[in-house]
C-alpha positions as CSV (number, residue, x, y, z in Angstrom):
1,M,-22.2,-13.0,13.3
2,S,-24.1,-10.2,11.7
3,F,-22.8,-6.6,11.3
4,D,-25.1,-5.4,13.4
5,Q,-23.5,-8.2,15.5
6,V,-20.2,-6.7,15.5
7,L,-21.6,-2.9,15.5
8,R,-23.4,-4.4,19.6
9,K,-19.4,-4.5,20.1
10,Y,-18.5,-0.8,20.1
11,F,-22.3,0.2,20.8
12,K,-24.4,-0.5,23.0
13,H,-27.6,0.8,22.1
14,G,-29.0,2.6,18.7
15,R,-29.9,2.5,15.3
16,W,-28.0,2.4,11.9
17,T,-28.2,1.2,7.8
18,I,-25.5,0.3,6.9
19,T,-24.6,-0.3,3.3
20,E,-21.5,-1.0,0.7
21,G,-18.4,0.2,0.0
22,L,-15.8,0.2,-2.2
23,S,-13.6,-3.0,-1.4
24,G,-10.1,-3.9,-2.4
25,W,-8.3,-7.0,-2.6
26,N,-7.4,-7.1,1.0
27,N,-10.4,-5.7,2.8
28,T,-14.2,-5.5,2.8
29,T,-15.5,-2.2,3.4
30,R,-19.3,-1.0,4.9
31,F,-20.6,2.2,5.8
32,V,-22.6,2.8,8.9
33,E,-24.8,5.4,9.2
34,T,-27.2,6.6,12.5
35,E,-29.0,10.0,12.8
36,E,-25.8,11.4,14.4
37,A,-22.5,10.3,12.9
38,R,-20.9,7.9,10.2
39,W,-18.2,5.3,10.6
40,V,-16.4,3.1,8.2
41,L,-16.9,-1.2,9.3
42,R,-13.9,-2.9,8.0
43,I,-13.2,-6.3,7.3
44,Y,-10.3,-8.1,7.0
45,E,-10.1,-10.8,4.4
46,T,-6.8,-12.4,3.8
47,H,-5.0,-12.7,7.6
48,Q,-6.6,-13.2,11.2
49,D,-3.6,-12.3,13.1
50,E,-4.6,-9.7,15.8
51,A,-1.2,-8.2,16.5
52,K,-0.5,-6.7,12.6
53,I,-3.8,-4.7,12.9
54,R,-3.0,-3.7,16.8
55,Y,0.4,-2.6,15.7
56,E,-1.3,-0.5,12.7
57,H,-3.9,1.0,15.2
58,E,-1.1,1.8,17.3
59,I,0.7,3.9,14.9
60,L,-2.8,5.7,13.7
61,L,-3.9,6.4,17.3
62,V,-0.4,8.4,17.6
63,L,-1.1,10.0,13.9
64,N,-3.8,11.2,14.8
65,E,-2.3,13.3,17.8
66,Q,-0.3,15.4,15.0
67,P,-1.2,18.4,13.3
68,L,-0.9,17.2,10.1
69,P,-2.3,18.9,6.8
70,F,-4.5,15.9,6.5
71,Q,-6.6,13.1,8.1
72,V,-5.4,9.3,8.2
73,P,-8.2,6.8,10.1
74,M,-9.2,7.1,13.9
75,P,-10.0,3.4,15.4
76,V,-13.1,3.3,17.2
77,R,-12.7,1.9,20.7
78,C,-15.0,-1.2,21.4
79,L,-17.2,-1.3,24.7
80,D,-14.3,-3.4,26.0
81,G,-11.7,-0.7,25.1
82,G,-10.3,-2.9,22.4
83,T,-10.2,-1.7,18.8
84,I,-10.5,-5.1,17.4
85,V,-14.3,-8.0,17.1
86,R,-13.2,-11.4,15.8
87,L,-16.3,-12.5,14.3
88,E,-17.9,-15.3,15.2
89,D,-19.5,-16.7,11.8
90,G,-16.7,-19.6,11.9
91,S,-14.7,-17.8,9.4
92,G,-12.4,-16.6,12.3
93,R,-12.5,-13.0,10.3
94,L,-11.9,-10.0,12.7
95,A,-13.8,-6.4,11.8
96,C,-12.7,-3.0,13.3
97,L,-14.2,0.6,12.5
98,F,-12.9,3.9,11.9
99,T,-14.6,7.5,12.3
100,Y,-15.3,8.0,8.8
101,I,-13.7,11.3,6.6
102,E,-15.2,13.0,4.1
103,G,-14.2,12.8,0.2
104,Q,-13.3,10.8,-2.4
105,R,-11.4,9.2,-4.4
106,P,-8.7,11.3,-6.7
107,D,-8.8,11.4,-10.3
108,E,-5.9,8.7,-11.7
109,G,-5.4,11.0,-15.3
110,S,-5.1,14.7,-13.2
111,L,-1.5,15.7,-12.9
112,G,-2.6,18.5,-10.0
113,I,-3.1,15.5,-7.5
114,G,0.4,13.9,-8.4
115,Y,2.1,17.3,-6.9
116,A,-0.5,16.8,-3.8
117,F,0.7,13.2,-3.3
118,G,3.9,14.1,-3.6
119,V,3.5,16.7,-0.8
120,V,1.8,14.3,1.9
121,T,3.7,11.8,0.9
122,G,6.7,13.9,2.2
123,Q,4.7,15.0,5.4
124,L,3.7,11.3,6.3
125,S,7.6,10.4,5.9
126,K,8.6,12.7,8.5
127,A,5.1,12.3,10.7
128,L,6.4,9.0,10.7
129,A,10.0,9.2,10.8
130,N,8.6,10.4,14.3
131,V,6.0,7.5,15.9
132,K,7.3,5.6,18.4
133,V,4.6,2.2,19.4
134,V,5.4,-0.2,21.8
135,S,4.4,-2.9,19.2
136,L,7.1,-4.3,17.1
137,P,6.1,-4.3,12.8
138,L,5.3,-7.7,11.6
139,Y,5.4,-7.2,8.0
140,P,9.4,-7.4,6.6
141,P,10.9,-4.8,4.8
142,Y,9.5,-4.7,1.3
143,Y,13.2,-6.1,-0.3
144,E,13.1,-9.5,2.3
145,M,11.2,-11.3,-0.4
146,D,11.8,-14.4,1.1
147,S,10.2,-13.3,3.9
148,S,7.6,-11.0,2.7
149,H,6.1,-14.2,0.3
150,P,6.8,-17.5,2.1
151,L,4.9,-19.2,-0.2
152,C,7.6,-17.5,-3.3
153,T,10.6,-19.5,-2.3
154,S,13.4,-18.6,-5.2
155,E,12.7,-22.0,-6.5
156,R,9.2,-22.9,-7.1
157,V,9.2,-19.4,-8.5
158,T,11.7,-19.7,-11.1
159,A,10.2,-22.9,-12.1
160,F,6.7,-21.4,-12.0
161,C,8.3,-19.0,-14.4
162,S,11.0,-20.8,-16.9
163,A,8.0,-23.6,-17.1
164,P,4.6,-22.3,-16.3
165,P,1.5,-24.4,-16.3
166,V,-0.1,-24.6,-19.5
167,E,-3.1,-21.8,-18.8
168,F,0.2,-19.3,-18.3
169,I,1.5,-20.5,-22.0
170,E,-0.2,-16.8,-22.9
171,V,2.2,-15.1,-21.0
172,A,5.6,-17.4,-20.8
173,E,7.2,-14.8,-22.0
174,D,6.3,-11.9,-19.7
175,L,7.2,-14.3,-16.9
176,Q,10.6,-15.6,-18.4
177,A,11.2,-11.4,-17.9
178,I,9.9,-10.9,-14.2
179,S,11.8,-13.6,-13.6
180,S,14.8,-12.5,-14.4
181,A,14.5,-9.1,-13.2
182,I,13.8,-10.7,-9.8
183,L,17.2,-12.9,-10.0
184,S,18.4,-9.7,-10.6
185,F,17.4,-8.0,-8.0
186,R,18.7,-10.1,-5.6
187,A,22.3,-8.9,-5.6
188,L,21.1,-5.4,-4.7
189,L,20.6,-6.8,-1.4
190,P,23.4,-5.8,0.4
191,Q,22.8,-2.4,-0.7
192,F,19.2,-1.9,0.4
193,R,19.9,-3.0,4.1
194,T,22.5,-0.1,4.7
195,L,20.0,2.3,3.5
196,P,18.2,4.8,6.0
197,H,15.0,3.2,7.5
198,Q,11.9,4.1,9.1
199,L,8.1,3.6,9.2
200,I,6.4,3.9,6.2
201,H,3.0,3.1,5.0
202,G,3.7,1.2,2.3
203,D,0.8,1.6,0.0
204,I,0.0,5.5,-0.9
205,N,-1.8,5.0,-4.1
206,H,-4.7,6.3,-5.2
207,S,-7.3,3.6,-4.2
208,N,-5.8,4.5,-0.7
209,S,-6.9,8.0,-0.4
210,L,-9.6,11.0,-0.5
211,V,-9.3,14.3,-1.9
212,A,-11.7,17.4,-0.7
213,S,-15.1,17.1,-2.0
214,A,-14.4,21.6,-2.6
215,D,-10.5,21.1,-4.2
216,S,-10.2,17.6,-6.8
217,N,-6.4,18.7,-5.8
218,R,-6.2,19.1,-2.2
219,L,-5.7,15.0,-0.3
220,A,-8.0,15.3,2.4
221,A,-6.9,11.7,3.6
222,I,-4.3,8.9,3.1
223,L,-6.0,5.4,4.4
224,D,-5.5,2.0,5.0
225,F,-2.0,1.7,7.2
226,E,-2.3,-2.3,7.2
227,F,0.8,-2.6,5.4
228,C,2.7,-0.1,7.7
229,T,6.1,-1.5,9.0
230,R,10.0,-0.1,9.0
231,D,11.3,-0.3,5.6
232,L,13.4,2.2,3.6
233,R,12.5,5.4,3.6
234,V,12.7,6.1,0.6
235,M,10.8,3.4,-0.4
236,E,7.0,5.0,0.2
237,I,8.5,7.0,-3.0
238,A,8.9,4.2,-5.1
239,V,6.1,2.8,-4.3
240,M,4.1,5.7,-5.7
241,I,6.4,6.0,-8.5
242,S,5.6,2.3,-9.6
243,G,1.8,3.5,-10.0
244,F,2.4,6.1,-12.4
245,L,3.9,3.6,-15.2
246,N,0.9,1.8,-16.3
247,S,-0.8,5.3,-16.7
248,N,-0.7,8.3,-19.4
249,D,1.9,11.4,-19.3
250,V,4.1,8.9,-17.4
251,M,7.2,11.6,-16.9
252,A,4.8,14.9,-16.3
253,K,2.9,12.9,-13.3
254,I,6.6,11.4,-11.9
255,E,8.0,15.1,-11.8
256,R,4.8,16.5,-10.5
257,Y,5.4,13.8,-8.1
258,L,8.5,14.4,-7.5
259,Q,8.1,18.6,-7.2
260,G,6.1,17.3,-4.1
261,V,8.0,15.1,-2.4
262,G,11.3,17.9,-3.4
263,E,9.3,20.4,-0.9
264,Q,8.9,18.7,2.0
265,L,12.0,15.9,1.9
266,R,15.3,15.6,0.9
267,L,17.2,12.2,0.7
268,D,21.0,11.1,0.8
269,R,22.4,10.3,-2.8
270,S,22.3,6.2,-2.2
271,E,18.8,6.7,-1.5
272,I,18.1,8.7,-5.1
273,E,20.3,6.4,-7.0
274,A,18.3,3.3,-5.3
275,I,14.9,4.4,-6.3
276,P,14.6,3.0,-10.4
277,S,15.7,-0.4,-8.6
278,L,13.3,-0.1,-5.7
279,V,10.4,1.1,-8.7
280,R,10.8,-2.1,-9.7
281,L,11.1,-4.0,-6.4
282,R,7.1,-2.8,-5.9
283,N,6.2,-4.1,-9.0
284,L,8.1,-7.6,-8.7
285,D,6.6,-7.8,-5.4
286,V,3.1,-7.2,-6.8
287,F,3.6,-10.4,-9.1
288,L,4.7,-11.7,-5.7
289,H,1.8,-10.9,-3.5
290,F,-0.8,-12.5,-6.5
291,L,1.2,-15.5,-7.1
292,G,1.4,-16.5,-4.0
293,R,-2.1,-15.7,-4.0
294,Y,-2.8,-18.0,-6.6
295,W,-1.3,-21.1,-5.2
296,D,-3.2,-20.4,-2.0
297,G,-6.7,-20.7,-3.7
298,V,-7.2,-17.1,-3.5
299,D,-7.7,-15.9,-6.4
300,D,-8.2,-17.7,-9.8
301,Q,-5.4,-17.5,-13.0
302,K,-7.4,-15.0,-14.7
303,V,-6.5,-12.6,-11.9
304,L,-2.5,-13.6,-12.1
305,L,-2.5,-13.8,-16.0
306,E,-4.1,-10.1,-15.9
307,Q,-1.2,-8.9,-12.8
308,S,1.5,-10.8,-14.8
309,R,0.8,-8.7,-17.7
310,S,0.3,-5.9,-15.7
311,V,4.1,-6.6,-14.0
312,H,5.4,-6.8,-17.5
313,D,4.4,-3.7,-19.0
314,G,5.5,-1.8,-15.5
315,L,8.8,-2.9,-16.0
316,S,9.2,-2.7,-19.7
317,E,7.7,1.4,-19.0
318,L,10.8,1.9,-16.2
319,E,13.1,0.2,-18.7
320,R,12.1,3.3,-21.1
321,I,12.1,5.9,-18.2
322,E,14.9,5.0,-16.2
323,S,17.5,7.4,-16.8
324,E,15.0,10.1,-17.2
325,L,13.9,9.1,-14.6
326,S,17.3,9.1,-12.4
327,Q,17.7,12.8,-13.3
328,L,14.4,13.9,-12.0
329,C,14.9,12.0,-8.8
330,S,18.5,14.0,-8.4
331,R,17.2,17.2,-9.8
332,Y,14.5,17.7,-6.3
333,L,15.4,15.2,-4.1
334,T,18.9,16.2,-3.6
335,T,20.6,17.0,-0.2
């Protein structure tokens, strides 16, 4: 099925042009334009589960009814009333259409945008806490590592990291450190299960957002709710902090971010104390995600080598700043 055939499921008549958009690890994006409007066509590349997409769309439809100070994607309904199309090209892939949101990717080096991300993180967290949908979440919380990454059992990961294949010898020390961090994290699971839970976006970052064209320090939209699920409330913050670890001016960016969050949210002491461990978890989750993709044949060894180095660098940076991070979290997020 061509992209035009997909669009005929949404529009009975009309002509359009299709151009390539920025695609990520999990999805392919196309922009659709007519004389009257623009849309975004999204092709899911890593799963063929309609229930997962339906859950995402239910949440987005509810969020679009709320008076948010930023936009979120709005699913477009097909002619049959649904919001999902299965491609008939033999791949089994799924596609959906969203209304177009004006804006551009934020500058990752900007301190001002860090503050804006903090404000929006708090605003979105409060909005998601009030979202009620019929469907049940299909992604487990981050901390349930075995459920999140079924290919990456504890024994298999330990074996891979302890005695990596010859093509990964150059990152053997990195893999050893990652494996040790995973084993240490498992002891914290009982503690995490007692912390406050709610719906979270789960992947707020620079690539899943847009800034206003007229103001590069104002977030116009948060995109890609594919991994939205019920998880620790504080995990939303940990995910974003993790994204700062491999950048310049790490602590300055984190402080501006926490200032923004603190204007919107106050957390329990137990949540604040868990943030460094949850930032570590986010890094480990990234490694397990790409290790699973490598074992599944989705990515080649080059991708896993790159991700192994990146995750190890992030863990090392976290160890360096952990004490200061804890102090900043207490300063800005304490009730």
